[in-house]
N, C-alpha and C positions, 0 to 999 in steps of 0.2 A: 376863298374856299367854298366850291362848291357843296351845299349840304348833305355830307354821306348819308348811308344807310347807319352806320354808327353813331353818331353826332345826332342825327332825330331821333335815333333811342334813347339818346342820354339825355336830349331835349325832353323829351316825351315825360321820363322819370323822374327828370329835376321839378317840371311843373306839377306834376302829381306830388311831390315832396311837399309843392307851394313855400320853395326857397333856391338858393337864397333871396333875399329883396335886395333892392338897388343899393349899392353902398356898403351891403355886408360881404364878409369875408368867408370864404371857403380853403378847409387844408385839404389839399390831396395828398394821400399816400404815394410817394413815388418810387419803385425799387429799383426802375429803368429796364425793368422787362416791358417786352411786348404790350400787354395788360395796362398797366399802367401809364406806359406814355403815351399810347392809345386812350386813355380814359384823360390823361392832364389838356393834351390836346384839344380834345371837345369841349372840354371846360373852358378852357382860354379861350377857346375860339366864342362861346359861348358866352363870356365874362365880357369880352369888349361888348356884343350888341346890347346883354344886358344890365350892365352896371355894377356888376359886382365884382369882388377881386379872388384870385386865387392867388393860394403859397402854399406852393410842393415841400412837401416833409422828407428829406429820407433819411435811414437808420440803416449805420452799417451793423451786422450783427458782430460779426468778428468771426463768423463761422469758418470763413474762406483767405487762403492763402491774399488772392487777388479782389476780394470784396473792395479793399481803398478804392482803387480805379472806377466801379459801380458810381462813386459819387462824382468824382468828375465826370461823369460821364452824363451823367443825371444835369450840373452844373452846364455842360454845353447843351443841352434840349432845351431847361431853363433859361438860358440865354437868349436860344434860337424862339422862344414862345415870348419871351419877354416878363416870365415871369418871378415870381420871387422863390428865393429856394433859402431850405430851414434844414439843415445835418446833424446826424449825432452818431455817436457808439455806443454799443451796449455789451457787454459781457454774457453772451448768453449762455456759456454752459457751465460760468459760476450760478446766474440764476436758478440755471435746474440745478445743481447742484444743493444751490439753499433752499430751494422749495420742495424736491424734491419728485418732481416731475419730468415727463422725458423732453429733449429738446426741442421738437416742433413747439408744444406749448408754451415752456418757457419764452422760444425765441415770438409767437404769438404773444404773451402776456407783453412782451418789451416793445415789439412794435404800436400796439396800441396807447401804451403808456404814453410812449414819445410823442404818438399824435396827439393828442387831448391837449399834453404838455405844450405842441405848436400852439394847438388850439387855442390855449389858455393866452397865452403871450400876447396871441395874433387878434385874440379877441372874436375867434372867429365865431361862425354861428352853427358850422357843421364838419367833420370829417367823410371826407369820399374815398371810398376803397372802388379797388377793381375787378371785381370776382366777378365773372362770366356766368352764361346759361352751362357752356361747360362744367364749370368749379361747383354747382350748384349740384348736375349729374354725380360728379366724382363723390362730392360730401353724401348726397345717399345713397350711393352705393355703399361705403365706407359704413355709413353709421347702421346700415340695414346688416351690413355683416355683423356687425357688432351685437344687434338683437336693442336696437333702440324703439323707443317707444312714438306714438304722436309726435310729442314736443321736439323730440331728437331729428327724426325723419322730416318732418319739416324745414329742418337745414336752416340756410340761411335766408335772411329776410329783410326786406328790400331799405327795410328802416328799423335799425336796433337802436334805441337812445338815441343818442347824438354821431352815430354810424348810416353813410347813408351809402348804399349799392345801387349808382345807377345802370349798370352791365351786366341785371340778372336776367334779360334778354338779350342780349348780346351774345355772338357767338365765337369763337374761336377765330372759326375761318373770318366772320365778318371784323376782328381787330387786323387781323393781317392784309385784309386785302386795304384797309383802311392807311395802315401805314405806309403801304407800299404806292398807294394811291397819293400819298401827304410824301414819300422821301422821306420817310425818319427812320433812322435805325433804332436798336434797341439790345438788350443785351441779354444773352445767354447766360442762363446758372443753369451749369454742368450737373448740379446736385438736383435737378429735374430728369434728366433721365437715370437715376441713377436707381437697380430695383430692388434696390433692398427697402426702399421706402414703402408702404403698400400703395398712396395714393396714387404715385408713378408707373408700378404695378397694375391700375386702375386706368388709369390713364392708356397707358399703350399696349395691354394686354383686356383688358377683361372690357372696355370701354367698343374696342375695336373688334371684338368677338360678339358680341351682343348687337352691334350695328352690321354684323355678315351675315350671323344668320339666323336671326330673330327679327329687328326691324332700327330699318336704315337710319328712323327719327326715334332714335331710340333717348339720346341725349334730354331731346322737349321734350319726350314723354316723363321722364324718370325726372326733371325741374318741374315741369306742370302739375305730377302730384305730390311733389314738395311743397310746391306755393298750395296744393286744396290742403294738405295737411297739415300748414302751419295757421290756414285760417279757423282748420277743429281743433286746433292745438290750442290756439288763445281765448274762443268761444267756452271751452273746459275749463281753461285757466281763468275766468272771469265766475264760473260756476265752484272756483274750488276758493278762489281770493273770498269770495262773498261768505262761503260757510267757512272759511278758518273769521271773520268777520263775527259770524255771529256765534261759535259753535265753539271759537278757541282764547285764548288768554295767555298775555306776555305774563313772564316768570324770570325779571332781569333778562338775559342775554337770549332765551329760548323762548320756544312758542310749547303750551299746552293742548292738545286736542282730545274731546271726547269721543271716547273709542267705540262709544253708542251713535252721535253724529257720522262718523263715520262706514257704521252698517247699517246706516237708514239711506242709504242714497248709492245710485250705482259704481261699480267700480273703477268705471274712469274717473268719477265725479271725484272720487274715495282719494285716488292718487292726485289728481290734479289740487287737493285739498293740505294731501302730504308735502308736494314740492314747495305749495306757498308758504308752507308753515316751513320748509325749511331753506325758500329764497328770503325770509325775513329774520332767520333766526341763523346770519352767518354766508348763505347764495350756494348755489349748484355747482357750484362749481366742483368735477369728479362724480355728481351724482349718478348714476344713470336707472334706467328702470329697472336692475332686479334691485338696487338696494327699495325702491318706493314699492317694489311688488313683497319683499321680506317682510319690511316694518308692515304692510298689510296683514301679512300671513300671521305673524306675529299679534297683531293687532285683534283680529279673529279669531284667533286661539278659545278654549275654554280657559283655562287659565294661564294667564300669560305675565300677571303680577308678578315686581321682581326684577325681568328679564332683562338683557340690556341686548344692542346692537352695537355694533361700533362702526361708523359711520365717516366718507372721507371731511378734510376740514378738522381732525382734533373734536368730532362732534359724536351724540350717539344719539340712538332710541330708549328711553326707557320706559317701561311699561308697571304702571303703579296702578292696581284696581283698575278703575274705567278711564282709567287719564295713559294719554300718550304726551312725555315729554320729548320734545327736539331742542338741542341744543348744545352747548359746549361738554364736553366729556367731563364728568368732575371726576377729583384726585377721591382714591379709595382713602377712606374714616382711617387714623390710624390704631391699632388694637392696642390695649394695654390691660394689664394685671396689679392693681395696687393694693396691701393689706391693709385696712383698717381697724386703726386702733379703736377702743372706745371707754376715755371721749378720748378723741382728737380731730384732725383734720388734714385731706389728704389735697394732692393738687391735682388734676387732671389734666390731657391734651383740649387745646382748645379755650385755652384762657377759663375754666371751671374750677372752681372747685366743691368739695363734699366733706360736712361737717357731720360728726356723731357725734350723741350722748345719750346718757341712759336715762329712763324714762318710764314714765306708769302706763296702766294698757286704759281704753282700749287700743287694738291697732285703727290706723285714719291713715289715706293716702289724702294728700290737696297737691296737687301738681308740683311742685318742684320741692314739698318738706313733705314728710309722711311720721308715722310712729308706726315700726315693724316690729309684728312678732316673730323672734330669731329664737335659734337655739346656742347653747352653750357654745363654745369653741372660738376657732379664729373667723373671720368676716372677711370680706374683699371686694372691693368697687371695680369692675372691669365689663370687657366688652362679653358678647356674647361666644358661646362654644359647641361644636356640636355637643349633644347629650343633653341639652339643659333642659330644665322642669321646671315651671311652674303647678300652683293650686289655685284653680277657678273653677268659677259651677261646681264646687263639692266633691272635684275629681282632679286629680292629677294629670297632666297634658302636658306636650313640648312647650316650651317658648316659642317656636316657629310659629304653630298652628296659632296660639294663642296672639302674635303681633298681626298675624294676620288677618285673622277674625279684627283685631279692634282696628282693622285697615290704618296699623301705621305702614309708610310708603320704606319700600326697602333700601333706598338711599340712609336713612333715618335707623332701621335696623342695627345695621355695620356699625353707628359708633356708637349708640345707646349706652349711659353707663350702668352698668345693672348695680344692685347689691345681693351678694350671694354666699351662701353657704355648702362650698362643694361645686356639685353640680343644680342644684335649688335654687332659684332666684326668689328670691325675697321680695325686691324690689324694683319695677319698673318705673321712673318718671313720670307723672301723670295717669299713671291705670292701678285699678285697685287688684290686690292678690287677697286670696284668703290668707289667715294663718297656716304656717306648717305646725304636720300633728307632734312634732317633738319642737315646740317653740318653749324655751323658759326661762325669755324674759323679752324686754319691750325698749326701743332701740329707736331716738329720735333722731332722722338724718335731714340735712338740708343741702339742696343743691343752690349752689350762687355761681355769678360771672366772680373773677379774682379783682378784686381793687388795682 
């Protein structure tokens, strides 16, 4: 086979990827469509001359009645090219229901999971997929219309972890010319013409309009812009990662950032730092520019402490005084209200118990134990309520203000066990309160873990 422009472009791209080496295997995603058939043909030709191995991988997504015929077609193509073929089948609709996303997203997830499964089974070095310059232009426009930032507008990278895209400089016209010159057939997915899909309207309506009315080379211009933005986004990502390492810390599955550190850098670097933290705390799936900007807007507000922002992936941003916590959504602490006999012991949620008995003065607080000056009458151990008051600094104040001044995190405030007489809070674990004016007796309390 004479070296066609498409094969030359794929060869140049693969050399830039520094692989695969002689003797290594490469998995190639094969749908049976024009792009993947052309990529497999080019890599099969290069493999014979550079002594690496090619394994084709075809996944039936189970979305079309005739999808089973695609696998049979792929087998014929692989037999002609002398390439091994691995096939699989996925229930994409069930995956979409399970994950709560769209069908296209579920299909993409199933496809890459299958390709990596084949890669592991075959001991391959990487996975090659057949995205072209046209795909890159379409992806750029789709993300632009969605309002993506530079990270999203960078669209598809030539190398993404173990995924290689050696045809990002190849046009769809190049693909069709190559297949015709080689006498290779391909399968057409009828859904590619369905205008119900936004990508199809972009491909068949928007891009031809832009070519006809604005720039006949708009596809290459958009792909070039995506490449430039990808490079700039990677540089910002490095700065964001460095800020996370320097000013952040891990808290279990969450990452905690300093609000002051985010305020001290440019907004672009602050965005990159938040993205870096989210990547570490569950990944960036479903996270868009709007989420990141909303997080920064709250972080820069005068008094954000106690605020929460739900995030994709059952996560949240929690603002606690000078810190921003990004991680799994915490279940709300249970509320409770239990009468406290003196003497007596009550069991509380969370495996705790509170013991109370009469004592002599003076009032004192020592972490999880205290001698409390209390009025005569019933006492209760409970969580906070609207209108709760405490006495501190020689005056009465709201419990909410007191806890904020003592910098008690919002998450901890919700489930704190409080000793109260009516709306007057007599004791908060770990905090010093002054005696109420109507105090008539002293009660010793001790908070313990249940044995």
